[in-house]
PyMOL Python script that loads the backbone (N, CA, C, O; Angstrom):
from pymol import cmd

cmd.read_pdbstr("""\
ATOM      1  N   UNK A   1       0.852  -1.176   0.000  1.00  0.00           N
ATOM      2  CA  UNK A   1       0.000   0.000   0.000  1.00  0.00           C
ATOM      3  C   UNK A   1       0.894   1.234   0.000  1.00  0.00           C
ATOM      4  O   UNK A   1       1.862   1.305   0.757  1.00  0.00           O
ATOM      5  N   UNK A   2       0.568   2.204  -0.849  1.00  0.00           N
ATOM      6  CA  UNK A   2       1.398   3.404  -0.872  1.00  0.00           C
ATOM      7  C   UNK A   2       1.000   4.360   0.248  1.00  0.00           C
ATOM      8  O   UNK A   2      -0.069   4.253   0.849  1.00  0.00           O
ATOM      9  N   UNK A   3       1.887   5.276   0.493  1.00  0.00           N
ATOM     10  CA  UNK A   3       1.769   6.237   1.586  1.00  0.00           C
ATOM     11  C   UNK A   3       0.453   7.019   1.533  1.00  0.00           C
ATOM     12  O   UNK A   3      -0.265   7.085   2.531  1.00  0.00           O
ATOM     13  N   UNK A   4       0.138   7.600   0.398  1.00  0.00           N
ATOM     14  CA  UNK A   4      -1.049   8.437   0.261  1.00  0.00           C
ATOM     15  C   UNK A   4      -2.323   7.614   0.451  1.00  0.00           C
ATOM     16  O   UNK A   4      -3.285   8.084   1.058  1.00  0.00           O
ATOM     17  N   UNK A   5      -2.326   6.405  -0.063  1.00  0.00           N
ATOM     18  CA  UNK A   5      -3.483   5.522   0.082  1.00  0.00           C
ATOM     19  C   UNK A   5      -3.701   5.159   1.553  1.00  0.00           C
ATOM     20  O   UNK A   5      -4.841   5.119   2.016  1.00  0.00           O
ATOM     21  N   UNK A   6      -2.633   4.898   2.280  1.00  0.00           N
ATOM     22  CA  UNK A   6      -2.738   4.561   3.705  1.00  0.00           C
ATOM     23  C   UNK A   6      -3.354   5.711   4.492  1.00  0.00           C
ATOM     24  O   UNK A   6      -4.193   5.483   5.363  1.00  0.00           O
ATOM     25  N   UNK A   7      -2.949   6.940   4.196  1.00  0.00           N
ATOM     26  CA  UNK A   7      -3.488   8.118   4.873  1.00  0.00           C
ATOM     27  C   UNK A   7      -4.976   8.266   4.544  1.00  0.00           C
ATOM     28  O   UNK A   7      -5.791   8.488   5.439  1.00  0.00           O
ATOM     29  N   UNK A   8      -5.327   8.143   3.265  1.00  0.00           N
ATOM     30  CA  UNK A   8      -6.718   8.290   2.840  1.00  0.00           C
ATOM     31  C   UNK A   8      -7.608   7.240   3.497  1.00  0.00           C
ATOM     32  O   UNK A   8      -8.715   7.550   3.937  1.00  0.00           O
ATOM     33  N   UNK A   9      -7.127   5.994   3.564  1.00  0.00           N
ATOM     34  CA  UNK A   9      -7.914   4.930   4.182  1.00  0.00           C
ATOM     35  C   UNK A   9      -8.089   5.153   5.681  1.00  0.00           C
ATOM     36  O   UNK A   9      -9.157   4.872   6.225  1.00  0.00           O
ATOM     37  N   UNK A  10      -7.055   5.654   6.354  1.00  0.00           N
ATOM     38  CA  UNK A  10      -7.168   5.923   7.789  1.00  0.00           C
ATOM     39  C   UNK A  10      -8.185   7.024   8.049  1.00  0.00           C
ATOM     40  O   UNK A  10      -9.007   6.909   8.958  1.00  0.00           O
ATOM     41  N   UNK A  11      -8.134   8.089   7.257  1.00  0.00           N
ATOM     42  CA  UNK A  11      -9.091   9.187   7.426  1.00  0.00           C
ATOM     43  C   UNK A  11     -10.517   8.716   7.153  1.00  0.00           C
ATOM     44  O   UNK A  11     -11.442   9.099   7.868  1.00  0.00           O
ATOM     45  N   UNK A  12     -10.701   7.891   6.127  1.00  0.00           N
ATOM     46  CA  UNK A  12     -12.032   7.369   5.809  1.00  0.00           C
ATOM     47  C   UNK A  12     -12.554   6.499   6.951  1.00  0.00           C
ATOM     48  O   UNK A  12     -13.727   6.590   7.312  1.00  0.00           O
ATOM     49  N   UNK A  13     -11.697   5.663   7.517  1.00  0.00           N
ATOM     50  CA  UNK A  13     -12.086   4.821   8.644  1.00  0.00           C
ATOM     51  C   UNK A  13     -12.542   5.668   9.828  1.00  0.00           C
ATOM     52  O   UNK A  13     -13.590   5.401  10.414  1.00  0.00           O
ATOM     53  N   UNK A  14     -11.767   6.679  10.179  1.00  0.00           N
ATOM     54  CA  UNK A  14     -12.110   7.537  11.314  1.00  0.00           C
ATOM     55  C   UNK A  14     -13.434   8.256  11.083  1.00  0.00           C
ATOM     56  O   UNK A  14     -14.240   8.395  12.004  1.00  0.00           O
ATOM     57  N   UNK A  15     -13.655   8.708   9.867  1.00  0.00           N
ATOM     58  CA  UNK A  15     -14.900   9.404   9.528  1.00  0.00           C
ATOM     59  C   UNK A  15     -16.096   8.456   9.662  1.00  0.00           C
ATOM     60  O   UNK A  15     -17.152   8.856  10.153  1.00  0.00           O
ATOM     61  N   UNK A  16     -15.937   7.210   9.230  1.00  0.00           N
ATOM     62  CA  UNK A  16     -17.017   6.216   9.340  1.00  0.00           C
ATOM     63  C   UNK A  16     -17.290   5.836  10.794  1.00  0.00           C
ATOM     64  O   UNK A  16     -18.443   5.624  11.169  1.00  0.00           O
ATOM     65  N   UNK A  17     -16.257   5.747  11.605  1.00  0.00           N
ATOM     66  CA  UNK A  17     -16.385   5.246  12.971  1.00  0.00           C
ATOM     67  C   UNK A  17     -16.762   6.306  14.003  1.00  0.00           C
ATOM     68  O   UNK A  17     -17.199   5.973  15.104  1.00  0.00           O
ATOM     69  N   UNK A  18     -16.593   7.577  13.651  1.00  0.00           N
ATOM     70  CA  UNK A  18     -16.851   8.641  14.618  1.00  0.00           C
ATOM     71  C   UNK A  18     -17.765   9.700  14.001  1.00  0.00           C
ATOM     72  O   UNK A  18     -17.372  10.420  13.083  1.00  0.00           O
ATOM     73  N   UNK A  19     -18.985   9.782  14.518  1.00  0.00           N
ATOM     74  CA  UNK A  19     -19.951  10.740  13.965  1.00  0.00           C
ATOM     75  C   UNK A  19     -19.584  12.184  14.279  1.00  0.00           C
ATOM     76  O   UNK A  19     -20.074  13.102  13.620  1.00  0.00           O
ATOM     77  N   UNK A  20     -18.738  12.396  15.267  1.00  0.00           N
ATOM     78  CA  UNK A  20     -18.344  13.760  15.633  1.00  0.00           C
ATOM     79  C   UNK A  20     -16.860  14.027  15.339  1.00  0.00           C
ATOM     80  O   UNK A  20     -16.243  14.890  15.964  1.00  0.00           O
ATOM     81  N   UNK A  21     -16.309  13.294  14.404  1.00  0.00           N
ATOM     82  CA  UNK A  21     -14.875  13.401  14.092  1.00  0.00           C
ATOM     83  C   UNK A  21     -14.500  14.788  13.590  1.00  0.00           C
ATOM     84  O   UNK A  21     -15.176  15.360  12.735  1.00  0.00           O
ATOM     85  N   UNK A  22     -13.424  15.310  14.128  1.00  0.00           N
ATOM     86  CA  UNK A  22     -12.775  16.524  13.615  1.00  0.00           C
ATOM     87  C   UNK A  22     -11.372  16.092  13.199  1.00  0.00           C
ATOM     88  O   UNK A  22     -10.548  15.723  14.035  1.00  0.00           O
ATOM     89  N   UNK A  23     -11.118  16.146  11.898  1.00  0.00           N
ATOM     90  CA  UNK A  23      -9.847  15.685  11.358  1.00  0.00           C
ATOM     91  C   UNK A  23      -9.152  16.869  10.700  1.00  0.00           C
ATOM     92  O   UNK A  23      -9.735  17.562   9.866  1.00  0.00           O
ATOM     93  N   UNK A  24      -7.907  17.091  11.082  1.00  0.00           N
ATOM     94  CA  UNK A  24      -7.171  18.233  10.533  1.00  0.00           C
ATOM     95  C   UNK A  24      -6.690  17.928   9.119  1.00  0.00           C
ATOM     96  O   UNK A  24      -6.682  16.779   8.679  1.00  0.00           O
ATOM     97  N   UNK A  25      -6.299  18.962   8.436  1.00  0.00           N
ATOM     98  CA  UNK A  25      -5.733  18.799   7.097  1.00  0.00           C
ATOM     99  C   UNK A  25      -4.427  18.013   7.184  1.00  0.00           C
ATOM    100  O   UNK A  25      -3.696  18.092   8.171  1.00  0.00           O
ATOM    101  N   UNK A  26      -4.163  17.274   6.152  1.00  0.00           N
ATOM    102  CA  UNK A  26      -2.918  16.508   6.063  1.00  0.00           C
ATOM    103  C   UNK A  26      -1.773  17.470   5.800  1.00  0.00           C
ATOM    104  O   UNK A  26      -1.901  18.391   4.993  1.00  0.00           O
ATOM    105  N   UNK A  27      -0.654  17.257   6.479  1.00  0.00           N
ATOM    106  CA  UNK A  27       0.521  18.093   6.224  1.00  0.00           C
ATOM    107  C   UNK A  27       1.760  17.215   6.120  1.00  0.00           C
ATOM    108  O   UNK A  27       1.827  16.132   6.701  1.00  0.00           O
ATOM    109  N   UNK A  28       2.712  17.695   5.386  1.00  0.00           N
ATOM    110  CA  UNK A  28       3.984  16.996   5.214  1.00  0.00           C
ATOM    111  C   UNK A  28       4.945  17.453   6.299  1.00  0.00           C
ATOM    112  O   UNK A  28       4.948  18.620   6.691  1.00  0.00           O
ATOM    113  N   UNK A  29       5.757  16.526   6.776  1.00  0.00           N
ATOM    114  CA  UNK A  29       6.751  16.865   7.796  1.00  0.00           C
ATOM    115  C   UNK A  29       7.938  15.920   7.659  1.00  0.00           C
ATOM    116  O   UNK A  29       7.987  15.084   6.757  1.00  0.00           O
ATOM    117  N   UNK A  30       8.882  16.069   8.561  1.00  0.00           N
ATOM    118  CA  UNK A  30      10.035  15.184   8.624  1.00  0.00           C
ATOM    119  C   UNK A  30      10.167  14.724  10.067  1.00  0.00           C
ATOM    120  O   UNK A  30      10.177  15.535  10.994  1.00  0.00           O
ATOM    121  N   UNK A  31      10.269  13.401  10.246  1.00  0.00           N
ATOM    122  CA  UNK A  31      10.444  12.810  11.573  1.00  0.00           C
ATOM    123  C   UNK A  31      11.698  11.962  11.521  1.00  0.00           C
ATOM    124  O   UNK A  31      11.774  10.989  10.771  1.00  0.00           O
ATOM    125  N   UNK A  32      12.680  12.335  12.323  1.00  0.00           N
ATOM    126  CA  UNK A  32      13.942  11.586  12.377  1.00  0.00           C
ATOM    127  C   UNK A  32      14.550  11.388  10.987  1.00  0.00           C
ATOM    128  O   UNK A  32      15.021  10.298  10.666  1.00  0.00           O
ATOM    129  N   UNK A  33      14.541  12.405  10.189  1.00  0.00           N
ATOM    130  CA  UNK A  33      15.095  12.461   8.827  1.00  0.00           C
ATOM    131  C   UNK A  33      14.279  11.684   7.795  1.00  0.00           C
ATOM    132  O   UNK A  33      14.704  11.556   6.647  1.00  0.00           O
ATOM    133  N   UNK A  34      13.111  11.164   8.186  1.00  0.00           N
ATOM    134  CA  UNK A  34      12.246  10.455   7.250  1.00  0.00           C
ATOM    135  C   UNK A  34      11.074  11.353   6.856  1.00  0.00           C
ATOM    136  O   UNK A  34      10.530  12.089   7.679  1.00  0.00           O
ATOM    137  N   UNK A  35      10.698  11.275   5.582  1.00  0.00           N
ATOM    138  CA  UNK A  35       9.522  11.997   5.104  1.00  0.00           C
ATOM    139  C   UNK A  35       8.296  11.427   5.801  1.00  0.00           C
ATOM    140  O   UNK A  35       8.158  10.212   5.949  1.00  0.00           O
ATOM    141  N   UNK A  36       7.409  12.317   6.225  1.00  0.00           N
ATOM    142  CA  UNK A  36       6.213  11.869   6.930  1.00  0.00           C
ATOM    143  C   UNK A  36       5.005  12.698   6.497  1.00  0.00           C
ATOM    144  O   UNK A  36       5.134  13.838   6.049  1.00  0.00           O
ATOM    145  N   UNK A  37       3.845  12.097   6.643  1.00  0.00           N
ATOM    146  CA  UNK A  37       2.572  12.770   6.433  1.00  0.00           C
ATOM    147  C   UNK A  37       1.813  12.625   7.738  1.00  0.00           C
ATOM    148  O   UNK A  37       1.796  11.547   8.332  1.00  0.00           O
ATOM    149  N   UNK A  38       1.184  13.705   8.190  1.00  0.00           N
ATOM    150  CA  UNK A  38       0.496  13.623   9.471  1.00  0.00           C
ATOM    151  C   UNK A  38      -0.811  14.390   9.462  1.00  0.00           C
ATOM    152  O   UNK A  38      -1.028  15.287   8.647  1.00  0.00           O
ATOM    153  N   UNK A  39      -1.678  14.009  10.396  1.00  0.00           N
ATOM    154  CA  UNK A  39      -2.930  14.731  10.610  1.00  0.00           C
ATOM    155  C   UNK A  39      -3.401  14.457  12.031  1.00  0.00           C
ATOM    156  O   UNK A  39      -2.954  13.504  12.671  1.00  0.00           O
ATOM    157  N   UNK A  40      -4.299  15.292  12.514  1.00  0.00           N
ATOM    158  CA  UNK A  40      -4.840  15.135  13.854  1.00  0.00           C
ATOM    159  C   UNK A  40      -6.287  14.685  13.815  1.00  0.00           C
ATOM    160  O   UNK A  40      -6.993  14.901  12.831  1.00  0.00           O
ATOM    161  N   UNK A  41      -6.711  14.065  14.885  1.00  0.00           N
ATOM    162  CA  UNK A  41      -8.082  13.586  15.032  1.00  0.00           C
ATOM    163  C   UNK A  41      -8.575  13.898  16.437  1.00  0.00           C
ATOM    164  O   UNK A  41      -7.844  13.734  17.414  1.00  0.00           O
ATOM    165  N   UNK A  42      -9.819  14.349  16.531  1.00  0.00           N
ATOM    166  CA  UNK A  42     -10.527  14.468  17.802  1.00  0.00           C
ATOM    167  C   UNK A  42     -11.930  13.969  17.564  1.00  0.00           C
ATOM    168  O   UNK A  42     -12.576  14.352  16.589  1.00  0.00           O
ATOM    169  N   UNK A  43     -12.408  13.107  18.460  1.00  0.00           N
ATOM    170  CA  UNK A  43     -13.767  12.599  18.320  1.00  0.00           C
ATOM    171  C   UNK A  43     -13.987  11.380  19.189  1.00  0.00           C
ATOM    172  O   UNK A  43     -13.092  10.934  19.907  1.00  0.00           O
ATOM    173  N   UNK A  44     -15.199  10.850  19.110  1.00  0.00           N
ATOM    174  CA  UNK A  44     -15.581   9.694  19.895  1.00  0.00           C
ATOM    175  C   UNK A  44     -15.312   8.427  19.095  1.00  0.00           C
ATOM    176  O   UNK A  44     -15.771   8.281  17.962  1.00  0.00           O
ATOM    177  N   UNK A  45     -14.565   7.516  19.701  1.00  0.00           N
ATOM    178  CA  UNK A  45     -14.294   6.197  19.121  1.00  0.00           C
ATOM    179  C   UNK A  45     -14.530   5.171  20.214  1.00  0.00           C
ATOM    180  O   UNK A  45     -14.007   5.306  21.320  1.00  0.00           O
ATOM    181  N   UNK A  46     -15.308   4.157  19.913  1.00  0.00           N
ATOM    182  CA  UNK A  46     -15.574   3.124  20.908  1.00  0.00           C
ATOM    183  C   UNK A  46     -16.217   3.667  22.168  1.00  0.00           C
ATOM    184  O   UNK A  46     -15.995   3.134  23.255  1.00  0.00           O
ATOM    185  N   UNK A  47     -17.017   4.728  22.040  1.00  0.00           N
ATOM    186  CA  UNK A  47     -17.712   5.303  23.184  1.00  0.00           C
ATOM    187  C   UNK A  47     -16.870   6.214  24.057  1.00  0.00           C
ATOM    188  O   UNK A  47     -17.334   6.670  25.102  1.00  0.00           O
ATOM    189  N   UNK A  48     -15.622   6.489  23.640  1.00  0.00           N
ATOM    190  CA  UNK A  48     -14.737   7.351  24.436  1.00  0.00           C
ATOM    191  C   UNK A  48     -14.189   8.479  23.580  1.00  0.00           C
ATOM    192  O   UNK A  48     -13.903   8.287  22.398  1.00  0.00           O
ATOM    193  N   UNK A  49     -14.043   9.656  24.178  1.00  0.00           N
ATOM    194  CA  UNK A  49     -13.464  10.810  23.493  1.00  0.00           C
ATOM    195  C   UNK A  49     -11.965  10.588  23.335  1.00  0.00           C
ATOM    196  O   UNK A  49     -11.270  10.261  24.297  1.00  0.00           O
ATOM    197  N   UNK A  50     -11.480  10.768  22.119  1.00  0.00           N
ATOM    198  CA  UNK A  50     -10.056  10.547  21.858  1.00  0.00           C
ATOM    199  C   UNK A  50      -9.468  11.740  21.105  1.00  0.00           C
ATOM    200  O   UNK A  50     -10.123  12.379  20.282  1.00  0.00           O
ATOM    201  N   UNK A  51      -8.227  12.004  21.421  1.00  0.00           N
ATOM    202  CA  UNK A  51      -7.419  12.983  20.683  1.00  0.00           C
ATOM    203  C   UNK A  51      -6.187  12.214  20.233  1.00  0.00           C
ATOM    204  O   UNK A  51      -5.462  11.658  21.058  1.00  0.00           O
ATOM    205  N   UNK A  52      -5.952  12.183  18.939  1.00  0.00           N
ATOM    206  CA  UNK A  52      -4.837  11.410  18.408  1.00  0.00           C
ATOM    207  C   UNK A  52      -4.131  12.166  17.303  1.00  0.00           C
ATOM    208  O   UNK A  52      -4.728  12.969  16.586  1.00  0.00           O
ATOM    209  N   UNK A  53      -2.860  11.890  17.188  1.00  0.00           N
ATOM    210  CA  UNK A  53      -2.052  12.380  16.069  1.00  0.00           C
ATOM    211  C   UNK A  53      -1.619  11.143  15.297  1.00  0.00           C
ATOM    212  O   UNK A  53      -1.101  10.187  15.873  1.00  0.00           O
ATOM    213  N   UNK A  54      -1.834  11.171  14.000  1.00  0.00           N
ATOM    214  CA  UNK A  54      -1.453  10.074  13.122  1.00  0.00           C
ATOM    215  C   UNK A  54      -0.275  10.526  12.277  1.00  0.00           C
ATOM    216  O   UNK A  54      -0.331  11.563  11.615  1.00  0.00           O
ATOM    217  N   UNK A  55       0.783   9.743  12.307  1.00  0.00           N
ATOM    218  CA  UNK A  55       1.968  10.042  11.498  1.00  0.00           C
ATOM    219  C   UNK A  55       2.249   8.815  10.630  1.00  0.00           C
ATOM    220  O   UNK A  55       2.354   7.697  11.134  1.00  0.00           O
ATOM    221  N   UNK A  56       2.366   9.034   9.351  1.00  0.00           N
ATOM    222  CA  UNK A  56       2.740   7.980   8.416  1.00  0.00           C
ATOM    223  C   UNK A  56       4.154   8.303   7.966  1.00  0.00           C
ATOM    224  O   UNK A  56       4.380   9.231   7.189  1.00  0.00           O
ATOM    225  N   UNK A  57       5.098   7.525   8.465  1.00  0.00           N
ATOM    226  CA  UNK A  57       6.514   7.776   8.246  1.00  0.00           C
ATOM    227  C   UNK A  57       7.013   6.842   7.147  1.00  0.00           C
ATOM    228  O   UNK A  57       6.842   5.626   7.234  1.00  0.00           O
ATOM    229  N   UNK A  58       7.617   7.404   6.136  1.00  0.00           N
ATOM    230  CA  UNK A  58       8.044   6.625   4.982  1.00  0.00           C
ATOM    231  C   UNK A  58       9.534   6.340   5.038  1.00  0.00           C
ATOM    232  O   UNK A  58      10.354   7.259   5.033  1.00  0.00           O
ATOM    233  N   UNK A  59       9.879   5.056   5.092  1.00  0.00           N
ATOM    234  CA  UNK A  59      11.281   4.657   5.027  1.00  0.00           C
ATOM    235  C   UNK A  59      11.517   4.013   3.661  1.00  0.00           C
ATOM    236  O   UNK A  59      10.605   3.933   2.839  1.00  0.00           O
ATOM    237  N   UNK A  60      12.716   3.567   3.434  1.00  0.00           N
ATOM    238  CA  UNK A  60      13.042   2.969   2.136  1.00  0.00           C
ATOM    239  C   UNK A  60      12.267   1.683   1.881  1.00  0.00           C
ATOM    240  O   UNK A  60      11.963   1.357   0.733  1.00  0.00           O
ATOM    241  N   UNK A  61      11.946   0.953   2.945  1.00  0.00           N
ATOM    242  CA  UNK A  61      11.325  -0.363   2.780  1.00  0.00           C
ATOM    243  C   UNK A  61       9.830  -0.416   3.067  1.00  0.00           C
ATOM    244  O   UNK A  61       9.129  -1.285   2.551  1.00  0.00           O
ATOM    245  N   UNK A  62       9.336   0.518   3.895  1.00  0.00           N
ATOM    246  CA  UNK A  62       7.925   0.438   4.285  1.00  0.00           C
ATOM    247  C   UNK A  62       7.443   1.760   4.832  1.00  0.00           C
ATOM    248  O   UNK A  62       8.229   2.675   5.079  1.00  0.00           O
ATOM    249  N   UNK A  63       6.142   1.848   5.017  1.00  0.00           N
ATOM    250  CA  UNK A  63       5.532   2.992   5.677  1.00  0.00           C
ATOM    251  C   UNK A  63       5.126   2.564   7.077  1.00  0.00           C
ATOM    252  O   UNK A  63       4.466   1.539   7.250  1.00  0.00           O
ATOM    253  N   UNK A  64       5.517   3.346   8.076  1.00  0.00           N
ATOM    254  CA  UNK A  64       5.147   3.085   9.459  1.00  0.00           C
ATOM    255  C   UNK A  64       4.007   4.009   9.845  1.00  0.00           C
ATOM    256  O   UNK A  64       4.029   5.196   9.520  1.00  0.00           O
ATOM    257  N   UNK A  65       3.010   3.472  10.537  1.00  0.00           N
ATOM    258  CA  UNK A  65       1.917   4.289  11.052  1.00  0.00           C
ATOM    259  C   UNK A  65       2.123   4.441  12.552  1.00  0.00           C
ATOM    260  O   UNK A  65       2.171   3.454  13.286  1.00  0.00           O
ATOM    261  N   UNK A  66       2.243   5.673  12.994  1.00  0.00           N
ATOM    262  CA  UNK A  66       2.435   5.980  14.407  1.00  0.00           C
ATOM    263  C   UNK A  66       1.192   6.720  14.876  1.00  0.00           C
ATOM    264  O   UNK A  66       0.801   7.729  14.290  1.00  0.00           O
ATOM    265  N   UNK A  67       0.579   6.215  15.930  1.00  0.00           N
ATOM    266  CA  UNK A  67      -0.631   6.837  16.476  1.00  0.00           C
ATOM    267  C   UNK A  67      -0.363   7.128  17.944  1.00  0.00           C
ATOM    268  O   UNK A  67       0.052   6.250  18.700  1.00  0.00           O
ATOM    269  N   UNK A  68      -0.608   8.378  18.337  1.00  0.00           N
ATOM    270  CA  UNK A  68      -0.406   8.667  19.756  1.00  0.00           C
ATOM    271  C   UNK A  68      -1.250   9.844  20.202  1.00  0.00           C
ATOM    272  O   UNK A  68      -1.797  10.590  19.390  1.00  0.00           O
ATOM    273  N   UNK A  69      -1.340   9.989  21.512  1.00  0.00           N
ATOM    274  CA  UNK A  69      -2.094  11.070  22.135  1.00  0.00           C
ATOM    275  C   UNK A  69      -1.139  12.244  22.340  1.00  0.00           C
ATOM    276  O   UNK A  69      -0.236  12.159  23.172  1.00  0.00           O
ATOM    277  N   UNK A  70      -1.321  13.339  21.598  1.00  0.00           N
ATOM    278  CA  UNK A  70      -0.379  14.462  21.711  1.00  0.00           C
ATOM    279  C   UNK A  70      -0.466  15.208  23.042  1.00  0.00           C
ATOM    280  O   UNK A  70       0.383  16.052  23.331  1.00  0.00           O
ATOM    281  N   UNK A  71      -1.468  14.909  23.847  1.00  0.00           N
ATOM    282  CA  UNK A  71      -1.592  15.551  25.160  1.00  0.00           C
ATOM    283  C   UNK A  71      -0.693  14.896  26.197  1.00  0.00           C
ATOM    284  O   UNK A  71      -0.494  15.448  27.280  1.00  0.00           O
ATOM    285  N   UNK A  72      -0.149  13.730  25.883  1.00  0.00           N
ATOM    286  CA  UNK A  72       0.659  12.966  26.831  1.00  0.00           C
ATOM    287  C   UNK A  72       2.140  13.292  26.666  1.00  0.00           C
ATOM    288  O   UNK A  72       2.696  13.130  25.581  1.00  0.00           O
ATOM    289  N   UNK A  73       2.771  13.748  27.732  1.00  0.00           N
ATOM    290  CA  UNK A  73       4.206  14.030  27.657  1.00  0.00           C
ATOM    291  C   UNK A  73       5.004  12.743  27.483  1.00  0.00           C
ATOM    292  O   UNK A  73       6.067  12.756  26.863  1.00  0.00           O
ATOM    293  N   UNK A  74       4.504  11.629  28.022  1.00  0.00           N
ATOM    294  CA  UNK A  74       5.185  10.352  27.838  1.00  0.00           C
ATOM    295  C   UNK A  74       5.205   9.977  26.363  1.00  0.00           C
ATOM    296  O   UNK A  74       6.225   9.513  25.854  1.00  0.00           O
ATOM    297  N   UNK A  75       4.083  10.175  25.674  1.00  0.00           N
ATOM    298  CA  UNK A  75       4.029   9.880  24.249  1.00  0.00           C
ATOM    299  C   UNK A  75       5.034  10.730  23.479  1.00  0.00           C
ATOM    300  O   UNK A  75       5.678  10.234  22.554  1.00  0.00           O
ATOM    301  N   UNK A  76       5.174  11.991  23.843  1.00  0.00           N
ATOM    302  CA  UNK A  76       6.145  12.876  23.179  1.00  0.00           C
ATOM    303  C   UNK A  76       7.567  12.370  23.410  1.00  0.00           C
ATOM    304  O   UNK A  76       8.394  12.410  22.499  1.00  0.00           O
ATOM    305  N   UNK A  77       7.856  11.896  24.616  1.00  0.00           N
ATOM    306  CA  UNK A  77       9.188  11.366  24.917  1.00  0.00           C
ATOM    307  C   UNK A  77       9.466  10.091  24.125  1.00  0.00           C
ATOM    308  O   UNK A  77      10.575   9.884  23.632  1.00  0.00           O
ATOM    309  N   UNK A  78       8.461   9.252  24.010  1.00  0.00           N
ATOM    310  CA  UNK A  78       8.626   8.022  23.229  1.00  0.00           C
ATOM    311  C   UNK A  78       8.884   8.355  21.770  1.00  0.00           C
ATOM    312  O   UNK A  78       9.773   7.771  21.151  1.00  0.00           O
ATOM    313  N   UNK A  79       8.121   9.283  21.213  1.00  0.00           N
ATOM    314  CA  UNK A  79       8.331   9.674  19.821  1.00  0.00           C
ATOM    315  C   UNK A  79       9.732  10.260  19.628  1.00  0.00           C
ATOM    316  O   UNK A  79      10.375  10.009  18.609  1.00  0.00           O
ATOM    317  N   UNK A  80      10.198  11.030  20.595  1.00  0.00           N
ATOM    318  CA  UNK A  80      11.525  11.630  20.496  1.00  0.00           C
ATOM    319  C   UNK A  80      12.633  10.569  20.519  1.00  0.00           C
ATOM    320  O   UNK A  80      13.732  10.806  20.019  1.00  0.00           O
ATOM    321  N   UNK A  81      12.340   9.404  21.097  1.00  0.00           N
ATOM    322  CA  UNK A  81      13.355   8.351  21.177  1.00  0.00           C
ATOM    323  C   UNK A  81      13.265   7.352  20.021  1.00  0.00           C
ATOM    324  O   UNK A  81      14.012   6.374  19.991  1.00  0.00           O
ATOM    325  N   UNK A  82      12.372   7.585  19.086  1.00  0.00           N
ATOM    326  CA  UNK A  82      12.148   6.664  17.974  1.00  0.00           C
ATOM    327  C   UNK A  82      13.410   6.435  17.151  1.00  0.00           C
ATOM    328  O   UNK A  82      14.080   7.382  16.740  1.00  0.00           O
ATOM    329  N   UNK A  83      13.722   5.157  16.916  1.00  0.00           N
ATOM    330  CA  UNK A  83      14.852   4.777  16.079  1.00  0.00           C
ATOM    331  C   UNK A  83      14.328   3.776  15.062  1.00  0.00           C
ATOM    332  O   UNK A  83      13.697   2.784  15.428  1.00  0.00           O
ATOM    333  N   UNK A  84      14.587   4.031  13.794  1.00  0.00           N
ATOM    334  CA  UNK A  84      14.187   3.104  12.735  1.00  0.00           C
ATOM    335  C   UNK A  84      15.446   2.602  12.072  1.00  0.00           C
ATOM    336  O   UNK A  84      16.251   3.376  11.555  1.00  0.00           O
ATOM    337  N   UNK A  85      15.603   1.292  12.095  1.00  0.00           N
ATOM    338  CA  UNK A  85      16.772   0.683  11.485  1.00  0.00           C
ATOM    339  C   UNK A  85      16.356   0.091  10.146  1.00  0.00           C
ATOM    340  O   UNK A  85      15.466  -0.756  10.076  1.00  0.00           O
ATOM    341  N   UNK A  86      16.999   0.540   9.108  1.00  0.00           N
ATOM    342  CA  UNK A  86      16.711   0.036   7.771  1.00  0.00           C
ATOM    343  C   UNK A  86      17.510  -1.229   7.533  1.00  0.00           C
ATOM    344  O   UNK A  86      18.734  -1.233   7.666  1.00  0.00           O
ATOM    345  N   UNK A  87      16.825  -2.290   7.184  1.00  0.00           N
ATOM    346  CA  UNK A  87      17.482  -3.553   6.897  1.00  0.00           C
ATOM    347  C   UNK A  87      17.537  -3.796   5.411  1.00  0.00           C
ATOM    348  O   UNK A  87      17.364  -2.877   4.611  1.00  0.00           O
ATOM    349  N   UNK A  88      17.776  -5.017   5.052  1.00  0.00           N
ATOM    350  CA  UNK A  88      17.899  -5.383   3.637  1.00  0.00           C
ATOM    351  C   UNK A  88      16.550  -5.671   2.999  1.00  0.00           C
ATOM    352  O   UNK A  88      16.459  -5.839   1.783  1.00  0.00           O
ATOM    353  N   UNK A  89      15.499  -5.729   3.817  1.00  0.00           N
ATOM    354  CA  UNK A  89      14.183  -6.064   3.299  1.00  0.00           C
ATOM    355  C   UNK A  89      13.902  -7.548   3.352  1.00  0.00           C
ATOM    356  O   UNK A  89      12.830  -7.986   2.936  1.00  0.00           O
ATOM    357  N   UNK A  90      14.846  -8.340   3.857  1.00  0.00           N
ATOM    358  CA  UNK A  90      14.651  -9.789   3.927  1.00  0.00           C
ATOM    359  C   UNK A  90      14.306 -10.260   5.332  1.00  0.00           C
ATOM    360  O   UNK A  90      14.324 -11.460   5.607  1.00  0.00           O
ATOM    361  N   UNK A  91      13.984  -9.306   6.242  1.00  0.00           N
ATOM    362  CA  UNK A  91      13.645  -9.693   7.606  1.00  0.00           C
ATOM    363  C   UNK A  91      12.365 -10.516   7.622  1.00  0.00           C
ATOM    364  O   UNK A  91      11.915 -10.938   8.687  1.00  0.00           O
TER     365      UNK A  91
END
""", "prot")
cmd.dss("prot")
cmd.show_as("cartoon", "prot")
cmd.util.cbc("prot")
cmd.orient("prot")
């Protein structure tokens, strides 16, 4: 699945699952020297109010989807410690 398709499918899923979804515009960024696409979400999922940031990080071999609560300082610390090791693709 390509990067743009993954983002579009995630946004469509959130819109279907949350009648009160507020989804921010998609923006391009860089996370740990990797190209990334990100957007924010606020709304009810599974009966609970959620605030999430979705980051689709593109490496040479795959796209990683990172989902976290931007209100949590622990989540920010974890994201800051993110290390992606590129292998040969035969893992």
